[in-house]
N, C-alpha and C positions, 0 to 999 in steps of 0.2 A: 594239458596244464593240470598239475596236481594241486587243486585248490586247498586241500588240508594242509599240505606242506607249505604252500605259499602263505596261507592264513598265519600259520605259526611263525614263519620267518618274518613277515611283516610286523606282527604284533611284538615280536622280540626286538627288531632292530629299528623300527620306524622312529619312535620318539628319541632315542639316543642320538641317531643321525640328525634328526630334525633340530635338536638342541644344539648340535655342534655346527650345523650349516645355517642356523636361523639368520644370522647377520648377512649372509651372502645369498640367500634364497628369496628373491623378491616375490615369488609366488607361493610363499609359505601358507598363506590363508586358504588358497584354493587346494593345495596339497593336503592340508589337515582336513578340510571339508570332504574331499575325495575319500580320505581314510575313514571318516565317520559313516560316509554313504556305503563304503564297501562292507563295513561291519554292522550296518543297520539290518535287522531282520526283514523290514519292509522293502528293501532293495531287491529287485529281481535277480536271479542267479546270473543271467547273462551280463547285467550291469556290473554285478560284483566281480565277475571274472575279468572284465575289461579294466575296472578300477584297480583291482589287485595286480594285474599285469603292469600298470603304470607305477604303482607303489613299489613293486619288486624292483623295477628298473631303477627307481630313485634310491633304494637301499643297497643296490649292488655296488661293491667296491670298485669294480671296473666296468666302464661303460664307454660309449663312443667318444665322449670328450670328458677326461678326468675332472672331477669336481674341483680339484685344486688349481686348475688353469684359471688365472685371474681374468675376469670379464667374460669368459666363455664357459666356464665349468659346468654351469647349470643350464646352458642353452638346450642341450639335447634332453635333459630331464624335463624342462619346461615344454618342449615340443611334444614329448610323449604324454605329458599330463594334459596339455590342451586338447590333443587329439582324443584322449580317453574321455575327458569331461565333456567335450563337444558331442561325442557319440552317445553319451548317457546323461546329458544335461538335466532332463527332467527328473532324474533320481538323486541329484545333489541338490538338496532342498535348502530352504532358508534356515531351517533348524540346524542343519549340518554346518552351514556358514557361521551361525551364531555360536555353536559349540566350538568351532574352530577358532573364532576370535577369543573366546574365553580361554582356551587352552594356550594359544600364543601369548596372551597377557601373563598367564601363569609361568610359562617358560621364560619370558622376558624378565620376570621378577626373580628368576633363579629357582623356582619351585620345581619339584619332581613331577612329572606326568608319566603315567603308564597306561598301557592298554586296558 
């Protein structure tokens, strides 16, 4: 895994896709908390790699179940995220979750959010 390339791709594509998918992604808070954990300098490299893998999967335009499929589109993304977060759960902290809630509130108000 080329983490430098993955870092750049996630930073460039994560928030735009999240803003488009927000209404359909019931796991958005966990997804954003994983994002903040992945880019937290205190998160160990192994945990960052696992989380970045899940985030890259979320932003990929083509995955196992296309995101546009009503009712099923995000099930594969959710499964990947749950597996990743369960693997590194101690590294996705309360602070990451709090920041995620703040970010989602801003997105829902239509404000721009960037990496």
